[in-house]
N, C-alpha and C positions, 0 to 999 in steps of 0.2 A: 534553588539553580535545579536544572536536569539531570538524575542520575537512574541508572539501569541495577539494578539490586535485587538475586533471587532472595527467595526465605530459606534456603538450604544449602550451604558452605560444606565442603570439606575440610577436614578436622586439617591449621597449618601444621608443615611437616617438620621434625622433630629437629634440633641439632646436630648432623654429622660426628659420628663420632671418627680421632686420629686415626683408628688402627692402627698405633703402633705401640706395643706395650713391654714394659719395660720391667725386666726380671731383679727384682730388691732381695733377692739370694746370696749369699758368702762368694767369691769369686774359687773358680775350682782352685785345685791346687794342680803341681804344673805335672804331674804322672794323671792325671784327669785330664787336662785339655787339652789332647787330642783324641776324646771322645762328647765333648762337648763343642761346638762350632761358634759356638757367641754366647756371650749373656745377654744377648738383646736378639730377641726370636720376633715374628710378627705371629699375629691373631687375625684371624681375620674376623671384624666388628658387624653389626647389623648394618642395618641398610638406613640409608640418610633421608630416606623420604618411604613414608609408608605407602605399600601397594595400594593403586587405586582400582576400585568395586565400582560398581555401578545400584542402584538404589533404587527401585521400582517405584516403593512407595514415596521416594523423598522426592521424584521429578515429577509426580503427582501434585505437588506441593508448589512448587515453581512459579512462578508470577513474574510477568515484566514490571517494573513500574515505568513508564514516561512521565516527566511534570514537563509540559506546555513553558516556552521562555514568559521569562513575569510581563516580557514586552510585547506578546502574544500578550499571555491575559489582561492585558490592564489597556488595550488598543481593539481588535476587531475580538476579542471575547469577551470585553466587560460586562454584556450585559448578565452572562453566564458567571464570572467573577462577585457580580449585587447576588446576584441570586444565592453562592453560597453564602455572601456572608451573611446575609438577610434572606430567609423563604420567605418572607414577605411583600418580600418587595417586587410591583410587578411592570411589565414594560409593551404597551401598545407596538409593535409594527407597523401598525398606519402612519405610526410617528412619525417616520424614517423618509426620508428624501428618496429621490430618485437614484439610485447607484449601481452604477455601471459595476462590471467584470469584467466583460471580454476588452480587453485594448489592443485595436483600435477600437472606438464606438461608434465612429461614422459609416452607417449605413450604405454602401456604396451596390451590394450586388445583392443580385435575389432578393429586388424591390423592393431596396432597403433594408431587409432582414440581416445582411452579413456584411462583415466584411471588407477589406480589400483581400485578406486576407480567408476567406472563403470560411470564415469562423461565425457561428452565429451570432449575434449579441445580447446578450446577456443580460440582467441585471440582478435583484435582490427584487425575492417575488416571482421573477416570471415563470410562467406559469407550460410547462410540456404536458401534452395534450397524445395519449395511444389512441388515434382514431378510429381503431377496433372498439376497444375494452373500452373507454373513455374513463382510463384511469389516470389520474393528475402526477405530475410530476411537478412541485412548487422549488424551485432553485434558493437556494440560500448560501451559499458558497461558489466559491472554484478551487477543487483540493490540487487544479494541474493542471498544463496544456503540454503540448508538444507537435510535431509534424502532422500528427495527424486530426487533430481538432483538440479537444477540449473536456475535463474531466468536472462536472457538477457535481456538489451533497445537495440534494433532493429529499425534501420534504414527501412522503405518502400520503394522505389521511387516509384512506379508503384503509391500509394495515395500519396508521397510526406512527409510521418507525419510518428512519434514516435509508435510505440508500444511495448509490452512487450511478451517474449514470456517466456516461462515456456520449460524448457529443461531437462522429464522425465530420471533417469538414465536406463541403459541398461542391467536390470534384469527385469524376469515377472512377479513377485510380483507388482513390482510399477509402468509395463507399464499395469495392469488390473484392478489395483487400476485406474490410472488416464485415463481408459478408460471410469467409471463411473463418474469422477467428470467431463468430456465431456459430457455425457450422462444427469446427471444431471443439468448441467449448459447451456447445448441446450435446454431441456427443460422450465427451470427455464427461459430463454430468449424468446423465442418463442409464449410457448404455456399461460406461467401466466404474462409478464412483456413486450409484444414488445414494448410497449413505451418507455420501459424505467425510470419509475417512481416510481420505490419498491426499488433502491438501492443496484442492484444487480449488482456487474462488469458481463463487456460485456464480450463473446468471440466471436472471430473472424475468427476464424480459424484453422485448426491441422493435421497432417499432420506425419510423419514417413518419416527422415532424417540419413540415418548411422544406422538403428534399433533406435533409439532415437527416441520416443512418444513428438514430438515436438506442445506448445499449444499455441495461438496467443493468446491474451486482448490486451483490452484499456490500456493504460500505464496511469500509477494513480499516486499518490505523496507521502509524508512520511505517518505513519500511527499513529496512536494515541497518542501508550504510548511514540513515539520518541516526540509530539508536547509535550506530559507532559514532556520529561521529560528537551528536551533544551527549555521548561519555568521554569525548576527548578525545577519546582517538586512541584508548586504553585499552580496548579489545574486552571482552565481555567473557563472561568464569566458564569454566568448563563442564560447569554443570547445564548451563546455558545454551553453551557451545554443543553439547553433546547431545541434544532434546533437537534443537533446529535441526544440525542435522540429521538424526532419525530423519524428520517430518519429510526434510526435502530432497531424501533418498527415496523416502514412497514416493511421495506426489514422482520424480525423476522416473522410476519401474514404471507408475502407472503411463507412464504415457510410454517409455518402452513400450509398451504390453499392447499399447493403443498404435505403434509406430507412428507417432507423432514426432517430431522437432521443435522444440519450444523457439530456436532462430534468434534468442535475446535474452537469457538466462542470466541473470549479475544480480548482486545485494537490491538495486534501487526495484525488481519486481520480485520481491519476493518480502508482502507483510504482514505485518502483525492482526490477529484478527482485536477484537476491541471489547473491554472485560474480558478477559478471557481466562481460569485455570483449571485444571496450567496454561502455561505460554501456549498459543498455538500460531502459526504461522500458516499463509495461503503462498502458493505461487501464482503468478497476475500477470497478465499484457501476451494475450495471445496475435496481437495484430502481425508482426513476422512469423509466425508456425505457417507451418505446412507438414503434408505428409513427407514421409520418409520415402516414397514412389514418386515423388512430387518437388525434389527440388528443383526450383524452377530457377533461381534468384542465385549468383553471383558473391552480391555484396549485402548480406547484412553483419548481423551485428555488432555491438559497440564497441568504437575499436579501440577502449581500455579491457575488452573480456574478449575481446576474436580471436579465435583459434588456430594452428597453425593451421589444417586442411583446409581452411576460411579463406588465407593468406597464400599460402601453395593453389588454389583453386580445382584440390579433392572433392572427393565427394564427403558429405560430412553428415554419414547416420549416428554418429554418439558423443556431436557437439555439445549436449545437454548436460554432461560429466567435465 
């Protein structure tokens, strides 16, 4: 079963004291009754809960464990499951039949390379190539898709590592907005956060392949919404909430310094890093982002997270919060 568990938890609270103390001494005489208001006196009890205090050393040991659903481990991750059970298990991908990852998979645009939605039709082991560097990105799976296009998990033989490649639809409007995303992330990564300490996703490369702008990012794990969902919407521990809140605020402070508005900040766009201890998050998807002095769009943000400023048509320099 999927679970989210920190390696450090606060001590359980002590049972609260009633706070009502009864004096068992003999009743005073009638002569002294006027000096004593009552035989029952109230005395303040200790706090019902132990005061919360932050432990920096404990925060460094926090780690979020996300176990994939059993259905996923026995279907699309079956080869990985076999390798875990038997390290000597070998499987050649050359035996795989041609499997389409894009739906619909019928090529009707761009000389047959695109489907009716202007998405590049991807198959397992489809190769994206940067025409300038000749670096290859071998598609292994599709991580997600949306109005902008699709995100593929790709293997890069030249560096021996997986990355995430965002493949933009073959349409001028999406292409131009994606160039803005590239510009904003390049500025954030190189000028404002060269040491990667402010929890902003890293951009590695970008190029045009078969009329599609492809943007290469670091590969991340599940998002915060899915994390809460697989935890059966019971919320997360206070230690993890505190850790993630600090990291998110650190990223938002950087955006404020750079005068950048994310325009689509939500749990789905905050992702966990893969196999990192302590647990770390990254803010992603700057496809709707803009500069504070260039707020040209009035219809922004996902509906459930839309701010009052946007609903009322006001300026929105602070909607990151």
